[in-house]
N, C-alpha and C positions, 0 to 999 in steps of 0.2 A: 461431437454435435448432441443437439438433444432436440426431442419433440416438442414443439409448442403451437398449441391449437391445429392440429393435425400437420403441420409445416414442420420441417427441419431446417432449425437454424444454429449457427455456430455458437458455441458458448460465450459470451460476452463478457467472462469474469475469470482471471486466472489468477492462483494462489500458489504461491512458489513455497516450496518446503524442501526439507533433506539438506539444510547448508547452515553453516555457523551463521548467528546473527549479523556479523559485520559482513559477510560475503552477499548475503542475501541484500542488504541495506546497500551494499555498493551495486548491486545487480539492477535494482529499484532505480538508484540514480542514475546510473549509467544510461536505462533504459527511456526514462523521461527527459535526460537530456538531449538524447539522440533524438528522440521526437521533436521536441521544443526545435532543436536545429532544422529540423525538416520544415518549421512551420507549422506545425500541429499545437492547440492549445492547451495546455496540460494544466490540471488541476489535482491539487492533494499534498501529500506530505511524506517525505523520507527523513525516516530515523538518521540520525549521526550521533558520533562522539567526539568529544574533544578535553581538552584541560589537559592535566598533568596525567602522566601514565599510572595506574593504581590508585588514581582518585577516587574509586568505587563509583557511585551512581551521580556526582556531580557534574559527568560531563554528558550524560544523556540528554537527547533533546530530539526534538524534530521540526525539519526546515518547511516553510510552506514554499511551495513550488511557484506561488503565482506572485507572491510578494517577498519572498526571501524571508520574510521574520522567522526567528529562530524559538521556540517554546522549548522552556527545559522541562523535562518529564520524569527526572530523576530526582530523588531526595537522598542525599548523603546523609547516615543515620548517626555519622560521627564517627572518631577516631576508635578502632579497636571492634568496629563493626563489619561482619562478613557479609550482610546482608544489604540489599538496595530496596527503598520502596517507590514506587511508580506513582506520582503525582498527577492525580486525577484533573486538577486545575490547568496544567500545562497542556494535557493531552483535548481537555474540553477547548481550550482555547484555540489549539492548532483545528479541530473540527469546525470551530465558527470560521476559522479563513478558508478552510477547504468547501464547506458548505456556500460561502461567498462567491468564490470562483465557480463551483458547480451551479451555482444559480444563475450567474451570468453567462457567458458562452466559454464553452470548451469542448473538445472534440476526445480526451481521455483523461480517467481519473486513475492517478496513483496514490494509494493509501498504504502505510508503512507497515502497517498489520490489523489482523484481527486479533486478538490475545485476550488476556482475561477481562478487560474492561468490557470490550465488546461481545465476549461470551455472558456478561451480565447485562447486555443490552444499555453500555453508556459508552465513553470514549469515543471513538470516532463510528460508531454506529449508524449517526443520522446522516453523516457524508456518503457511506457506504447504501444508505436506503435511498437519499437523493438523487446518486448516480445510477442505481437501478431503476428508479421511476423513469427516469430520462433515458433508459436505454443506452446508456453511456458504457464505452468498455473499460473495467477497471481491472488494476494490476495490485496485488497485495501478496502478503505473505501471511502464513498460517503455522504458527510452531505444531506439533504432532499433538502435544497435551489438549489442544483446542479444536481439533479435527472433527468432533464429535459435535461439537457447539457449532464450528463453521458447517458440518453437513445441514444440521437443523435450520442453520439461519439461510443458506444458500442455495441449498438443494441441488436443482438440475441445471442452474444457472453457472456454475463454475465447473472449474476443470482443475487437476494439480498438475505441478511441473515443476524441474528441477530447476534452480536458480540459476541458468544459464543464458546467456547472449542469444544461442540458437533458439533454445526453446520459445522465449518473447519473442523472437523474430518469426518464428513458425505460427505462433498465437496472432500476433499482429496481423501478418499477411491475411489469415483465416478469417477475422473478424474485421479488418478494413482493407479489402482488394484493393481498392483505390489507393493505397498506401506504394511509393516509391519501393520497388525492388533493390534490396541492399543485400550485400553478402555476409551472412551470420559468421560469427567468429566462434 
């Protein structure tokens, strides 16, 4: 909990940390799917990988949770390259979709991550800002390398948690006490 204007409020933002990228991505996707199955309006995007195993970055994408649109965010640098290059245009397109859903009506925002682009105040940062301004609960992930930038951006609005279903359920029940009680696994 955090103090806000002299009153105590539950932190509306949860940042998953301490898990492999694919584990965190699956946690975010499961949480979003569960909330949608309960009838909550969920906006945002989750990261997914696809394509041939060992294909480098070519399979990295984010899927918009409202439209289902898939935005490629990884540029393959060619054969022999061991590095990946994040495609800012793909992330910007995902942000536009997320903003449209946030500006419509939603109950919850899931944003795949606060990373390099967001630390530089681009990427999904406008979607984070729009959700914060609307006092919407936000679920995201933050790699340890970007914890300092995240702390400067989110301040007392956020709490860190392990990428587990149980941690997400506890947080959800705290920020949405009107949510139906579910067994956390």
